[in-house]
VODOKOL-734491 format. One record per atom (N, C-alpha, C, O): x, y, z. Coordinates in steps of 0.02 Angstrom, whole numbers, plus 32768, in hexadecimal, padded with zeros to 4 digits. Example, Ala and Ser with C-alpha at 12.3 -4.5 7.8 and 13.67 -1.06 7.14 Angstrom:
# VODOKOL-734491
82947EE4818682677F1F818682947F5B818682C87F5A81A782827F90816282AC7FCB816582858002818A829E80398192
# end
This chain:
# VODOKOL-734491
42D876D7B86042FE7715B86643147720B8AE42EC771AB8DC4354772FB8B7436D773EB8FA4375778AB900438377ACB8CF436B77A4B93C437477EBB94643AE77F8B97643BF77CDB99F43CC7832B97044057844B99B43F0787BB9CA43C278A1B9BC44137880BA03440478B3BA34441478F9BA1844397900B9E743F8792BBA3844077970BA244452797DBA2844747964BA55446B79A4B9F944B079B8B9FC44BE79DCBA3D44987A09BA5044F379C8BA5F450079E2BAA245237A26BA9F45607A2CBAA644FA7A59BA9545117A9EBA9544E47AC5BAC544AA7AB3BACD44FD7AFBBAE344D57B21BB1344927B37BAF744607B3ABB1C44907B47BAB744527B60BA99441A7B2BBA9943E07B3DBA94442C7AECBAA043FA7AB6BAA143E57AA1BAE743BD7A74BAEF44017AC2BB1A43ED7AB1BB5E43A67AC9BB6A43957B03BB5E437C7A9DBB8343357AABBB8D43287ABABBD7433B7A94BC0343077AF3BBE542F37B04BC2942B37B2CBC2742A27B49BBF3428F7B2EBC5F424E7B4FBC6042537B9ABC5542297BB8BC3442877BB9BC7242917C01BC6C42D47C0CBC4A43087C05BC6942D17C1DBC0A430C7C1FBBDF43467C45BBFE43417C80BC10437E7C21BC0543BC7C40BC1A43C97C41BC6544027C4FBC7943987C34BC8F43A27C3CBCD743D67C0ABCF244037C1EBD1743D07BCBBCE143FF7B98BCF944407B9DBCD244767B9DBCEF443A7BA1BC9044757BA4BC6544A17BDFBC7844DE7BD8BC7F44847C1ABC7F44AB7C56BC8D44CD7C52BCD245057C68BCDA44AA7C35BD0244C77C2FBD4545057C02BD4445387C12BD6245007BCABD2145387B9CBD1E45737BB9BCF845AC7BB5BD0E45667BD7BCBE459B7BF4BC9645BE7C2CBCBC45FB7C31BCBB45967C56BCDE45B47C8DBD0445E07C73BD3C46157C8FBD4945CA7C3DBD5D45F27C20BD9446347C03BD7946687C0CBD9846317BE1BD41466D7BC4BD23469D7BFCBD0E46D97BF8BD1946817C30BCEF46AB7C68BCD946CB7C8DBD1347007CABBD0B46AB7C8BBD4D46C67CADBD8846FB7C83BDAC471A7C9ABDDC47057C45BD9447387C1BBDB1471F7BE6BDE147477BC1BDFF46DD7BE1BDEB46C37BADBE1746D07B68BDF946CA7B5FBDBD46E27B38BE2446F47AF5BE0C46CE7ABDBE2E46D87A82BE1E46A27ACEBE5D467E7A9ABE8146337AA6BE7C461B7ADBBE91460F7A76BE6045C77A80BE54459F7A43BE6945B87A0ABE6945607A4FBE7A452F7A1ABE8344F47A2BBE5544D67A60BE5B44E579FEBE2744AB7A04BDFC447279DCBE1C4475799EBE1C444179FEBE38440B79DBBE5B43C979E2BE3443B87A19BE1E43A679ABBE2C436579AEBE0B43507968BDF543787939BDF743127961BDDF42F97920BDCB431B7905BD8D433F792ABD6A431078C6BD7F432F78A6BD44431278C3BD0442D878D7BD01433B78C4BCD0432378D7BC8E43187920BC8242F07933BC56433A794CBCA843307994BC9F436D79B7BC82436F79F5BC7F43A07991BC6E43D979AEBC4B441779BCBC74444079E4BC5F441F799BBCAD445A79A9BCD7449A7994BCB344C979BBBCAE449B7958BC9944D67940BC7544DF7966BC3445177975BC2044A87976BC1344AB799ABBD444CC79DFBBDE44F679F3BBB644B97A02BC1344D57A44BC1F45207A41BC2B45467A6ABC1145367A0FBC51457E7A07BC5D45A379FBBC1C45D77A19BC0F458879CFBBF245A879BFBBB245A879FCBB8345DA7A0ABB6245707A20BB8245697A57BB5345987A91BB6445BA7AABBB38459B7AA3BBA345C67ADBBBB846107AC7BBB246397AEEBB9C461F7A89BBC546647A71BBBF467A7A72BB7546B27A87BB65464E7A5BBB4A465E7A5ABB0346697A9FBAE746977AABBABF463F7ACEBAFC46457B13BAE546887B32BAFA46A57B59BAD5469F7B20BB3546DC7B3DBB50471B7B13BB4047527B25BB5347107ADBBB1D47497AB2BB0B47647A87BB43479F7A74BB41473A7A77BB7547507A4DBBAD47437A03BB9D471679F2BB77476C79D8BBBA475E7990BBB947297980BBED472479A2BC204703794CBBE246D27935BC1346DE78ECBC2246E378C2BBF546E278DBBC6246E77895BC7846AF7889BCA946A578B0BCD8468A7852BC9F46517843BCCA465E7805BCF5467B77D4BCDE4648780ABD33465077D3BD62460B77C0BD7C45E977EABD9A45F77783BD7045B6776BBD8845C3773FBDC645DB7707BDBF45B4775ABE0045C17735BE3E459576F7BE4545A576CBBE6E455F76F3BE1E453676B6BE1F455E767BBE0545547642BE1A458C7689BDD745B17653BDB645F57647BDD6461A761BBDC04605766EBE0946467666BE2A46467626BE54461B761DBE7E467675FBBE47467875BBBE6946BA75B2BE8E46F075C1BE7346B67599BECA46F2758CBEF247047542BEEB46DD7516BEFC47407536BED0475474F0BEC4478774D7BEF6479D749EBEF2479B7501BF2647C874EABF5A47AF7503BF9D47737510BFA547DB750BBFCE47C57520C01047CF756BC01C47D47580C05547D27592BFE647D975DABFEC479F75F8C013476575E5C00847AE7626C04047797649C065474B766DC0344763768BC003470A766AC04046D97687C01246E576D2C00946E376EBBFD046F076F4C04046FC773CC03C473A774BC01147397778BFE8476E7724C01C47AC772FBFF547A07720BFAB47BB7743BF80477976ECBF9D476C76D9BF58474A7713BF32475E7724BEFB4716772FBF5146F27766BF31471E77A3BF29472277C1BEF3473F77B5BF5F476A77F1BF5D47A177E9BF2847AC7816BF0047C477B1BF2947FB77A7BEFA47E377A6BEB2480777BDBE8547A8778BBEA7478D7789BE62478377D0BE48479777E0BE10476377FABE7047577840BE5B47997866BE5847A6788ABE2847C2785FBE8C48017884BE90482F7873BE55484B78A0BE3648357833BE454860781FBE0E48477839BDCB486D784ABD9E4804783CBDC547E87857BD8747F878A1BD80480A78B9BD4A47F378C6BDB84802790DBDB8484B791ABDA7485C7948BD82487678F1BDC348BF78FBBDBC48DB78E1BD7A490F78F9BD6348BB78B0BD5C48D87890BD2148DC78C1BCE648AF78EABCDC491178BBBCC0491C78E5BC86493478BABC4B495C788CBC54491A78C9BC11493178A5BBD6497278C5BBBD497C7901BBC0499F789ABBA449DD78B2BB8849D278D9BB4849FD7901BB33499878CEBB29498B78ECBAE849547921BAE94943793CBAB5493A792FBB2349037960BB2749077984BB6A48FB7966BB9E491779C4BB69491E79EABBA648E47A18BBB548EA7A48BBDA48AA7A08BB97486F7A32BBA348577A2ABBEB486379F8BC0C48347A5EBC0448157A5ABC4647E17A23BC4747C67A10BC1347D37A09BC8347A679D0BC89476A79E0BCB547707A06BCE6473179C3BCA346F579C3BCCC46E8797BBCE146E1794FBCB646E4796EBD2246D4792BBD3B468C792CBD54467C7950BD8446617905BD34461A7903BD45460B78C3BD6A4613788CBD4F45F678C8BDA945EF788EBDD545A57880BDE5458278ACBDFE45907844BDD7454E782CBDEC455977F7BE22458077C9BE17453B77FBBE59450B7828BE764526783DBEBA45477816BEDC4519787ABECD45347893BF0C45147871BF484532786DBF7E44D77857BF4044B57835BF7744DD77F9BF9144DC77EABFCC450077D8BF634527779FBF78456077B4BFA545707793BFD7457F77EDBF9445B57807BFBD459C781EC00145BC7811C0344562783FC00245467857C0414535781CC06F45397823C0AC452377E4C052451277AAC07A45507786C0944551776FC0CD45847782C06A45C1775DC07D45EF7787C0AA46027771C0E0460077C4C092462F77EEC0B7462D7835C09C46507845C06C46047861C0BA45FD78A6C0A1463E78CDC0A1464578FEC07C466E78B9C0CB46AD78DEC0CF46D578DAC08E47047900C08346C178ACC06246E178A8C02046D978EABFFC47077901BFDA469F790AC0034692794ABFE346C07980BFFF46D779ABBFD946CE797EC04046FB79AEC05E474179A7C042476379D9C03247577969C03B479B795DC02247A27971BFD947D7798ABFC4476E7966BFB247717976BF6B476A79C1BF5E477E79D9BF29474F79E5BF8D47447A2DBF8247857A53BF7947867A89BF5C47BC7A37BF9247FC7A58BF8D48267A43BF51485E7A5BBF48480C7A15BF28483179FDBEEE481E7A2ABEB347E67A28BE9B484E7A51BE9B483F7A87BE6C484E7A76BE2348497AA2BDF8485F7A39BE1448777A29BDD148417A26BD9B48507A28BD5F48027A20BDAF47CC7A1ABD7E478B7A32BD9D47857A3BBDDA475A7A3DBD7247167A4CBD8946F57A0ABD9C46F779DABD7546D77A07BDD746B379CBBDEC466979DDBDF246577A0DBE14463F79B5BDD245F779BEBDD745D9797EBDF445E17948BDD745B77984BE2C4593794BBE49454A7950BE36452B7985BE3E452E7919BE1F44E87917BE0D44BF78FEBE4844D278CFBE6A4486791FBE54445A790BBE8B4412790BBE7243FD7939BE4F43EC78D7BE8443A678D3BE6F437678CFBEAA433A78C4BEA1438F78D9BEE7436578D7BF2243717915BF4D43987942BF3A43517917BF86435B794FBFB4438E7941BFEA43927966C01B43B6790CBFE243E778F9C01544187931C024442E7939C05D442A7958BFF2445C798DBFFD444179C4C02A446879EBC04643FF79C8C03343E279FDC05B43D779E8C0A443C17A11C0CD43E679A9C0B443DE7992C0F9441279B4C125444B79BFC10F43FF79C5C162442B79EBC18E446F79CBC19744A279EEC19944717989C19C44B17967C1A944E1796CC16E451D7960C17644C7797DC13344F27980C0F7450479C6C0E2453079CFC0B744E579F8C0FF44ED7A3CC0E745367A54C0EA454D7A75C0BB45597A43C11F459E7A5DC12445CC7A3CC0F045FF7A5AC0DD45BB7A00C0DA45E479DEC0A945DA79F9C063460779F5C039459F7A15C05545907A2EC01245957A7AC00E458B7A97BFD845A57A9AC04645A47AE3C04845D77B03C01A45CE7B3CC004460D7AE0C00A46417AFCBFDF46337AF2BF95465D7B03BF6B45F87AD6BF8545E77AC7BF4045B07AF7BF2745827B07BF4B45B77B0DBEE945847B38BECA45497B0DBEB545517ADEBE8E450E7B1DBECF44D27AF6BEBE44B27B12BE7F44A17B4DBE7C44A97AE7BE4E44837AF8BE1244437ACFBE1544457A92BE0D440B7AF0BE2043CC7ACDBE2B43A57AC5BDE943987AF6BDC643947A87BDD9436C7A78BD9E43257A68BDB443197A53BDED42F57A71BD8742AF7A66BD99428D7A39BD6442A37A35BD2B42587A18BD7A423379EEBD4B42197A1BBD1341FE7A51BD1F42227A04BCD5420F7A2CBC9C41C47A2BBC8F41A479F6BC9741A87A64BC7D41617A66BC6D41567A4EBC2541867A44BBFF41177A45BC1341087A28BBD1411F7A56BB9841317A3EBB63411D7A98BBA441347AC7BB71417D7ABCBB6141917ABCBB2741A67AB2BB9541ED7AA7BB8B41FA7A65BB6842247A61BB3A41D77A30BB7D41E079EEBB5D41C979F1BB1441E879D3BAE941947A15BB08417B7A1DBAC341B17A3DBA9741BB7A28BA5E41D27A71BAB142077A92BA8C42407A61BA7D425D7A62BA4642507A37BAAE42847A04BAA5427179D3BA6E429979C3BA43423379BBBA70421B798ABA3F421E79A7B9F942357985B9CB420779E4B9F142067A04B9AF424E7A0DB995425C7A00B95A427A7A23B9C142C07A2EB9AD42E279ECB99B430679E9B96942D579B8B9C342F47977B9B542D97959B97542FE793BB94E42987960B96A42797946B92D42967969B8EF42A37949B8BD429F79AAB8F442BB79D0B8BC430379BAB8AE431679B2B874432A79B0B8E24370799BB8D943757957B8B743A2794BB88F4345792AB8C7434878E6B8AC431C78DBB86F431878A3B85542FC7910B85642D17909B81C429578DCB829427E78B9B7FC427C78DEB867424478B4B87B420378DDB87741FD790FB89A41D578C9B84E419778EEB845416478DCB87C414D78A3B87F4154790CB8A641237902B8DB40EE7938B8D640FE7974B8D140AF7924B8D8407A7957B8D840707972B91F408C7958B94F404779A6B925403E79C7B96540217998B99A4033799DB9D53FF5796BB9853FD6793DB9B5400B790EB9D2400A7900BA0E403778F5B9A8406B78C7B9BF409D78EBB9ED40B178D0BA2040B07928B9DB40DC7950BA0540BD795ABA4A40DF7952BA7D407D796ABA4B405A7975BA8A40577934BAB3405E7935BAF0404C78FDBA91404778BCBAB3408A78AABAD4408B7892BB0C40C178B5BAB0410378A6BACC411278D3BB07412B78BCBB3A41027914BB01410F7944BB3740E97931BB7641067934BBAD40AB791DBB704083790BBBAA409C78CABBC9409F78C4BC0640AD789ABB9E40C27858BBB74106785ABBDA4115782FBC02412F788DBBCA41727891BBE5417478A1BC2F41A4788FBC52414078C2BC48413D78D8BC8E417B7902BCA0419778FBBCD74190792CBC7141C77959BC7E420C793BBC78423E795BBC8A421178FEBC5E425078DBBC58426578D7BC0F424478B7BBE7429B78FABBFD42B178FCBBB742C778B8BB9D42BE78A9BB6242E5788FBBC942F9784DBBB442BD7823BBA142BF77FBBB724286782BBBC642497807BBB6422D781FBB73421677F6BB4A42307860BB674219787BBB274244785FBAEE422A784DBAB94285785DBAF842B27841BAC542A177F8BAB7429F77E3BA7D429577D1BAEC4285778ABAE442457782BABB42427757BA90421377ACBAC941D477A8BAA341DF77BABA5A41C2779BBA2E420977EDBA4E42177800BA09423D77C9B9E4423177BDB9A9426B77A9BA0742907771B9E942617738B9D842687718B9A44231772BBA0441FF76F7B9F941D67706B9BA41CA76DAB99041C27745B9B3419B7759B97841C67754B93941AF773CB9054205776AB93E42327768B903423E7721B8EC423E7713B8B0424976F3B91B425876ADB909421A768BB8ED421F7664B8BD41E07699B90B41A27679B8F541897695B8B341667673B88D419C76D4B8A6418476F4B869413D770BB86D411F771EB83B4120770BB8AA40DB771FB8B340D3774EB8ED40E7773EB92540B67789B8E140AA77B9B916407377A2B945406A77BDB97B404E776EB92F40177756B9584029771DB9863FFE7702B9A8406A770BB989407F76D4B9B4406F76E3B9FD4073771DBA12405E76B0BA22404D76BABA69408B76CCBA9140BF76ACBA8C40857701BAB940BD7717BAE340B376FCBB29407A76FCBB4240E876E6BB4B40E176C9BB8E40CE76FDBBC140EA7734BBC2409D76EEBBEE408D771DBC2340C67722BC5540EC76F2BC5E40CB775BBC7741027764BCA740E77780BCE840BA77ABBCE841037768BD1F40F37784BD61411A77C2BD6F410377EDBD95415677C9BD5141827802BD6141A577F7BDA4419777C6BDC741D27824BDB541F9781CBDF341CC781DBE3041DB77FDBE6341937844BE2C41687848BE6641447807BE7341237800BEA7414977D4BE4541297794BE504159775FBE6941477724BE6D41977773BE7A41C97742BE9041B07718BECA41B376DBBEC841977739BEFE41847714BF3A414376EEBF31413776BDBF5341197706BF0340DD76DEBEF340F2769CBED340D57668BEE04126769FBEA9413F7662BE8941607634BEBC415575F7BEBB41887651BEE841A87629BF1C41747609BF49417875CDBF5841447630BF60410F7615BF8B40E875DEBF6740D475ACBF8640DD75E7BF2640B875B5BF0040DE7573BEFD40C0753DBF0441207576BEF441497539BEF241457514BF34413C74D7BF35414D7539BF6C414F7518BFAD410A7503BFC6410474DCBFF640D5751DBFA740927507BFB9407974CFBF8B404874ADBF9A409C74C7BF5240877494BF22404D74A9BEF640327480BED2403B74E9BEF940027502BED2401A7536BEA040277570BEB240217522BE61403C754FBE2D40057570BE0440157590BDD13FC7756ABE173F917588BDF13F9975D4BDED3FA275F6BE1F3F9675EFBDAF3F9B7637BDA53FE27652BDA73FEC768EBDA440137626BDAB4059763BBDB0407C7632BD6D407775FDBD4E409E7666BD5540C57661BD1841047639BD2541287646BD5641127609BCFA414F75E1BD01418375F4BCCC41B275CEBCBF417A762DBCAD41A77643BC7841E47667BC9541DE768DBCC5421F765ABC77425C7680BC87427376A4BC4842757687BC12428576E4BC4F429A770BBC1642DF76F6BBFE42F17701BBC4430776D7BC2A434B76C3BC174363768CBC464343767DBC78439D766FBC3643BB763DBC6143D0765CBCA443D0763ABCD743E3769DBCA243F676BFBCE043BA76C5BD0F43C176BBBD4B438076D5BCF4434376D8BD1D43367694BD3E43257691BD78433F765EBD184333761BBD324365760CBD6A435375F1BD9E43A5761EBD5E43D87612BD9043CA7639BDD043D1761EBE0743B67677BDC943A676A0BE04436D7682BE2C4370767FBE69433A766BBE094300764DBE2C4315760DBE4F42FE7600BE87434075E6BE2F435775A8BE4F437E75B7BE8F43787591BEC043A475ECBE8F43CB75FFBECB439C7613BF0343A67601BF3D4368763ABEF34337764CBF264316760DBF44430F7608BF80430375DEBF1942E475A0BF3143147579BF5D4300755FBF9243537574BF494384754FBF70438E756EBFB54396754BBFE6438D75B0BFB7439775D3BFF6435C75C9C026436675C6C062432075C5C00A42E475C1C03442CF757AC04542A9756FC07442E7754AC01E42D17504C02842DB74EAC06E42AE74C8C088431474F8C090431C74DEC0D542EA74FAC10642E174DDC13C42C97531C0F64295754BC12242547523C11A422B7521C148424D7503C0E0420E74E0C0D242127495C0DD41E07476C0EE424D7477C0D24252742FC0D3428A7416C0FF42B9743AC110428573D6C11142B873B3C13642C0736DC11942947355C0F542F7734EC12943017307C11842FB72F7C0CE4317731AC0A442D772C2C0BF42D372A9C07B42B272DAC04B42C472DEC01142817300C064425F7330C038428F7367C023428D737FBFEA42BB737CC05042ED73AFC03F431E7393C00B433173B6BFDC43317354C014435E7333BFE3433E732FBF9E435F733CBF6C42FF731DBF9D42DB7319BF5D42D6735EBF3C42DD7364BEFF42CB7390BF6442C673D4BF4A430773E9BF2943077404BEF2433F73DDBF4C438073F1BF30439473C6BEF443BA73DCBECA43797389BEF043867360BEB543687381BE7743877383BE42432A739CBE7E430A73C0BE47433273FDBE34433C740BBDF9434A7423BE6643707460BE5843B2744FBE3643C97473BE0943D17417BE4A44117403BE2C440873F2BDE344327405BDB943D373CFBDD243C673BEBD8C43B973FEBD6443D17404BD2B4394742DBD814387746CBD5E43C77492BD5343D174B0BD1E43F47491BD84443374B5BD7F445E7499BD46447F74BFBD22445F7457BD3F44847438BD09446B7450BCC544927460BC9844297453BCBE440B7469BC7F441874B2BC72442474C6BC39441774DBBCA744247523BC9F446B752EBC8544767559BC5B449A7506BC9D44DF750BBC8544E474F9BC3B450B7517BC1644BC74C9BC2644BC74B6BBDF449C74ECBBB444B074F7BB7B446A750EBBD144497544BBAC447B757BBB9D4477759BBB6844AA7587BBCA44DD75BABBBF450775ABBB82452A75D6BB684505756CBB6C45297559BB2F44FA7559BAF345057537BAC144C4757FBAF94494758BBAC344637552BAB74444754EBA82445B7525BAE8442974F0BAE343E67509BAFD43CD74F1BB3043C9753BBADA438E755EBAF443517530BAFA4324753EBB22434F74FBBAD3431574CFBAD5430C74ADBB1942D77492BB27434074AFBB43433C748FBB85431674B9BBB8430674A1BBEE430774F9BBA742E77525BBD842A47509BBF042937512BC2B427E74E9BBC5423D74CFBBDB4245749ABC1042197493BC3B427C7474BC0E42897441BC42429F7462BC83428F744BBCBA42C57499BC7D42D874BFBCB8429A74DABCDB429374D4BD18426D74F7BCB442307512BCD0420774DCBCF341EB74E7BD29420474A2BCD341DD746BBCF041FC7454BD3341D77446BD62423E744FBD36425F743ABD734258746EBDAB424B745CBDE4426074AEBD9A425F74E2BDCD421974F2BDE642127511BE1A41E674DDBDC141A274E9BDD8417E74A7BDE741737497BE22416C7482BDB541477444BDC141707412BDEA415573F1BE1741B1740CBDDA41DB73DDBDFE41E173EDBE4841D673C3BE7341F3742CBE5641FC743FBE9D41B97442BEC241B57430BEFD41857459BEA04143745FBEC14127741BBED541017416BF05413B73E7BEB1412173A5BEC0413A738BBF03411E735CBF1F416F73AABF1E418C7394BF5D416173A9BF994164738ABFCE413A73DDBF90411673FBBFC940E173CDBFE740D473CFC02340C373A4BFBD408D737ABFD6405073A1BFEA40267388C010404973DEBFD0400E7406BFE04012742DC0203FE37451C032404A7428C0434053744EC082406A7495C072409F749EC054404374C6C0874053750CC07840877526C0A9407C7525C0E640BF753CC08F40F67554C0B9410C7599C0A4411975A5C068411175C8C0D3412A760BC0C54174760EC0D6418A75F1C108419B7632C0AE41E2763AC0BA41F27684C0C041CA76AFC0AB422C7694C0DC424076DAC0E5424D76FBC0A1425876D9C06F424C773EC0A142557762C06242977788C060429F77B7C03A42C57774C08A43087793C087432D7775C04B4320773DC036435D779CC03143857785BFF943AA7745C00C43BA773BC04643B8771BBFDB43DB76DCBFEA441D76E5C00D443F7719C005443076B4C034447276B3C05444A27695C02144AB7659C01D44C276C1BFFA44EA76AABFC14524767DBFD6453B7653BFAF453B7685C0134574765CC02A45647612C028459075E7C02345237603C02C450D75BDC02B4520759ABFEA4525755DBFE7452A75C1BFB5453275A4BF72457B759FBF5C45897594BF2145A875A8BF8C45EF75A0BF7C46087561BFA04602755ABFDD46247534BF7A463D74F6BF98467B7504BFC146A97525BFAA467C74E9BFFE46B774F2C02946D274ADC03B46D47499C07546E77489C00847007445C01247457447C03347627412C03F
# end
């Protein structure tokens, strides 16, 4: 049995304090605001809220994932990012004149490459632009003036009560019978991440057993423990599970950014060879080859950790330098 996500309507948006985030965003849109930053941890409904409110108001939604943006010529990185967002905002269908919402992942990449992109986009009035943020980079002093013209919608890690409500609602929508113990188990294992809860429910639905083992998770707060474990070569006690191919891709980018701090010469080359193989598999997973995820996990943890040789290395905890991942041939 396969399950489907909750219907994307405002009434299904999950938050700890009913209506606080939803009402703020709707009121801002109704007042004519067109520039937003959705800040908060992964899996708390940022994309869902954008889709739900846009759908309610009859807006089109176009999403831009800057992780997947690739430069195939010698275009300046800043120009590439700006033009991609600008062209999306400006583009109009000959057959559909509805207002548009452009949802951009991730603002951290822009802040790293060229924060002035945000200044230039603030004056483009043709569509609502929402930038997604999952870190505190927008609050750093050097970035404040670039984000000051954007309405901040702050999301928070969901508590177990909220996740439990999500699980019950999703189970009811899909006709999935879950007892109270299973609901509680999913809520606790999610660590406040709705995507993780959905993945666990899908696992139960496919297996046909509520007693199936659910993968342990470190959560976002375990990111640097995982990174440190890879570069020290000691994975004991570390979860190697990814909730999605996007999670795997994000982790690979963090590793790629930090690797030059830990390695030189042939060891660095070997490390990037492992990451390259993982990246190839992640791209195949996007074509629904989900069975490859276990090999991605093995490469991103056991494969990369084997390079350390037992030497414990600490790396910085600043967000990745996204510019590093654009080819400038």
